[in-house]
C-alpha positions in Angstrom: 0.7 -68.3 -44.9 -3.3 -68.4 -45.8 -5.1 -65.3 -45.0 -7.6 -66.2 -42.1 -10.5 -64.6 -44.4 -9.8 -67.1 -46.9 -10.0 -70.1 -44.6 -13.8 -70.6 -45.0 -16.4 -70.6 -47.7 -18.0 -67.2 -48.5 -21.6 -67.3 -47.3 -20.9 -69.9 -44.9 -23.1 -70.0 -41.8 -23.1 -71.4 -38.4 -26.5 -72.2 -37.3 -28.7 -69.2 -38.2 -25.5 -66.9 -38.2 -23.9 -65.7 -41.5 -20.4 -65.6 -41.3 -18.2 -62.4 -42.2 -14.8 -63.3 -42.0 -12.5 -65.3 -39.5 -11.1 -63.2 -36.8 -8.5 -65.3 -35.4 -7.6 -69.1 -34.5 -5.9 -70.4 -31.2 -5.0 -74.1 -30.0 -8.7 -74.7 -29.4 -11.2 -72.5 -30.9 -11.6 -70.2 -34.0 -13.2 -66.7 -33.8 -15.5 -65.0 -36.4 -17.3 -61.8 -37.3 -20.8 -62.8 -38.1 -24.1 -61.5 -38.6 -27.4 -62.4 -37.1 -30.6 -61.7 -39.5 -34.1 -61.6 -38.2 -37.6 -60.0 -39.2 -38.2 -56.8 -41.2 -34.4 -56.6 -41.9 -33.2 -57.1 -38.7 -29.4 -57.3 -38.4 -26.6 -57.6 -35.5 -22.8 -58.0 -35.8 -21.6 -60.5 -33.2 -18.6 -62.7 -32.8 -18.6 -66.4 -33.2 -16.3 -68.8 -30.9 -16.4 -72.1 -32.3 -14.3 -75.3 -31.1 -12.2 -76.4 -34.0 -13.7 -79.3 -35.7 -10.5 -81.5 -34.7 -11.1 -81.0 -31.0 -14.9 -81.5 -31.1 -14.9 -84.9 -30.2 -12.2 -84.6 -27.5 -14.4 -84.9 -24.3 -12.1 -82.7 -22.1 -11.7 -80.0 -24.5 -15.4 -80.0 -25.6 -15.9 -79.8 -21.7 -13.7 -77.0 -21.2 -15.2 -75.0 -24.2 -18.8 -75.6 -23.0 -17.8 -74.5 -19.4 -16.4 -71.2 -20.9 -19.7 -70.6 -22.5 -21.8 -71.5 -19.3 -19.3 -69.1 -17.3 -19.4 -66.2 -19.5 -23.2 -66.6 -19.8 -23.5 -66.0 -15.9 -21.5 -62.8 -16.3 -23.6 -59.9 -17.4 -22.0 -56.7 -16.6 -21.1 -53.4 -18.7 -17.6 -54.3 -18.7 -17.8 -57.8 -19.7 -18.7 -58.9 -23.1 -21.7 -61.1 -23.2 -22.8 -64.3 -24.3 -25.9 -64.5 -26.2 -26.7 -68.0 -27.6 -25.0 -71.4 -27.9 -25.3 -73.7 -30.7 -23.8 -76.7 -32.7 -22.8 -77.1 -36.4 -22.2 -80.8 -36.8 -20.2 -82.1 -33.8 -18.7 -78.7 -33.3 -20.2 -76.5 -30.5 -19.9 -72.5 -30.6 -21.4 -69.7 -28.9 -22.4 -66.2 -29.7 -20.8 -63.1 -28.1 -21.3 -59.1 -28.0 -18.9 -57.6 -30.8 -17.0 -54.6 -29.7 -16.3 -52.3 -32.5 -12.7 -51.2 -31.4 -9.2 -52.5 -30.5 -7.4 -54.3 -27.4 -5.0 -52.7 -25.6 -1.9 -54.4 -27.4 -3.3 -53.2 -30.5 -3.6 -49.9 -29.6 0.3 -49.9 -27.9 1.4 -51.4 -31.2 -0.2 -48.9 -33.4 1.3 -46.1 -31.4 4.7 -47.8 -31.7 4.3 -48.0 -35.3 3.7 -44.4 -35.5 6.4 -43.3 -33.6 8.8 -45.9 -35.2 9.6 -47.4 -31.7 8.6 -51.2 -32.7 8.3 -52.4 -29.1 7.4 -49.1 -27.3 3.9 -47.5 -27.1 3.5 -43.8 -26.8 2.2 -42.7 -23.5 -1.5 -42.7 -22.7 -2.7 -39.9 -20.9 -3.1 -41.0 -17.2 -6.7 -40.3 -16.8 -7.3 -42.3 -19.6 -5.3 -45.0 -18.2 -6.8 -44.9 -15.1 -10.3 -44.9 -16.5 -9.3 -48.3 -18.6 -7.9 -49.8 -15.3 -11.1 -49.1 -13.6 -13.3 -50.2 -15.9 -11.4 -53.8 -16.4 -11.3 -54.0 -12.5 -15.1 -53.5 -12.1 -15.8 -56.2 -14.4 -13.0 -58.3 -12.7 -14.6 -57.3 -9.4 -18.0 -58.7 -10.4 -16.8 -61.9 -11.9 -14.9 -62.7 -8.5 -18.1 -61.7 -6.6 -20.5 -64.1 -8.4 -22.5 -66.8 -6.6 -24.2 -69.9 -8.2 -27.5 -71.1 -8.0 -27.5 -72.2 -4.4 -25.6 -69.2 -2.8 -22.1 -70.9 -3.2 -19.5 -68.8 -4.3 -17.9 -69.6 -7.9 -14.8 -68.2 -7.0 -14.1 -67.3 -10.8 -10.4 -66.2 -11.5 -9.7 -65.0 -15.3 -6.1 -65.8 -15.1 -5.4 -64.3 -18.6 -5.5 -60.8 -17.6 -3.5 -59.2 -20.3 -3.5 -56.1 -23.1 -4.8 -58.6 -25.4 -8.2 -59.5 -23.3 -8.7 -55.5 -22.6 -10.9 -54.0 -25.4 -11.6 -50.4 -25.9 -14.6 -49.5 -27.9 -14.6 -46.7 -30.5 -17.2 -45.1 -28.3 -14.6 -45.1 -25.2 -16.4 -48.7 -23.5 -13.7 -50.9 -22.2 -14.7 -54.5 -22.1 -12.8 -57.7 -20.6 -13.1 -60.6 -23.0 -11.8 -64.2 -22.8 -12.6 -66.6 -19.8 -11.2 -69.6 -21.8 -8.6 -70.2 -19.3 -10.5 -69.1 -16.0 -10.6 -70.9 -13.0 -13.7 -71.5 -11.3 -16.1 -74.0 -9.3 -18.7 -74.8 -11.7 -21.3 -77.5 -10.9 -19.5 -78.6 -7.9 -16.5 -79.3 -9.9 -13.2 -77.5 -9.8 -11.9 -76.5 -13.1 -8.3 -76.4 -12.4 -5.6 -78.0 -10.3 -2.3 -76.6 -8.8 0.8 -76.9 -10.8 -1.2 -76.2 -14.0 0.3 -73.0 -15.6 -2.2 -71.2 -18.0 -2.2 -68.0 -19.4 0.3 -65.1 -20.7 3.4 -65.4 -18.3 4.5 -61.7 -18.9 1.3 -60.7 -16.5 1.6 -64.0 -14.1 1.4 -63.2 -10.4 4.2 -64.7 -8.4 2.0 -67.8 -7.3 0.9 -68.6 -11.2 4.8 -68.3 -12.3 5.1 -71.0 -9.6 2.3 -73.1 -10.9 0.7 -72.6 -7.3 -3.0 -72.3 -6.4 -4.6 -68.8 -7.5 -7.3 -66.8 -6.3 -8.9 -63.2 -7.2 -5.7 -61.8 -6.0 -3.7 -63.4 -9.3 -6.1 -60.9 -11.4 -5.4 -58.0 -9.7 -1.6 -58.2 -9.9 -2.2 -58.9 -13.2 -4.1 -56.1 -14.1 -1.2 -53.8 -11.9 1.2 -55.0 -14.5 -1.0 -54.0 -17.4 -1.3 -50.7 -15.8 2.3 -50.4 -15.4 2.8 -50.8 -19.1 0.3 -48.4 -20.0 1.9 -45.7 -18.1 5.5 -46.4 -18.5 5.2 -47.5 -22.3 7.4 -50.9 -21.4 6.9 -54.1 -20.0 7.3 -55.0 -16.2 9.2 -58.0 -17.1 11.0 -58.7 -20.6 13.1 -61.8 -21.9 13.0 -65.5 -22.2 10.1 -67.2 -20.7 12.1 -68.8 -17.7 13.8 -65.6 -16.8 10.6 -64.0 -16.6 9.1 -66.3 -14.5 12.0 -66.1 -12.1 12.0 -62.4 -11.9 8.2 -62.8 -10.8 8.7 -65.2 -8.4 11.6 -63.0 -6.7 9.0 -60.0 -7.0 11.7 -57.7 -8.6 11.1 -55.6 -11.9 14.2 -55.0 -13.7 14.6 -51.6 -15.0 14.1 -51.5 -18.4 15.4 -49.5 -21.2 13.8 -45.8 -21.2 11.7 -44.5 -23.8 10.9 -41.0 -25.2 6.9 -41.0 -24.7 4.6 -39.0 -26.5 1.0 -38.4 -26.3 -1.3 -41.1 -27.7 -4.3 -38.4 -28.9 -3.8 -38.8 -32.4 -4.6 -42.5 -32.4 -8.3 -42.1 -32.8 -9.9 -44.1 -30.0 -11.4 -42.0 -27.0 -10.2 -44.3 -24.3 -11.0 -44.1 -20.7 -14.6 -44.1 -20.7 -16.5 -46.5 -18.3 
């Protein structure tokens, strides 16, 4: 498999931004680490998210991508990554976001698992740190949930993909919520999603999300609780084939998982829990 960093030409630019390396590729977009430059040697690391060129001319996918950029631009909060700029390279739009030097919770738990030799289990994160991470993510979610539009109307934002992948802990201890790419909102008078459409990572679904029903802010609170369960126990609340997990969630039952011997995570090197 070709390395992500080799999938673009070194020195390539997106608008005024110099690309450094490609960080990830998803179904609709790709993410780059890039550098913004300015007068008198000004330099700043940022993250660029660009719609994949093959999707740039698809009206629905392009609208979804730009809706994410517009939505995130309204969310200025210490625990949500900030959008700085929107641009276009040819037909492919992109937006520039805050760069957080750190790791997401999945990476932190996986790294701890490799250290202990337990492939799918993480060492214990101290409870005070886990609570700090949870509180910071909850503050960011609450801010998003309470957002109102330019005419005073509630935007009814629901992240819908609260998971370890989308909670970043910086090396300075800051916690940031990222990726509103599948968020549900009412933006410019338009409902973004309909009941019956399932999006997100199913292990962290709420019962109504697992059933494909309408969701509201409580779906995010439920998902954050499932993330917290994994942080403090070191195991997933639900595990197994997708259909089985969805059925477990809808029944509201957490099946007992295989216990693990948990050890402190203090040697991982990130000061987690600072809000």
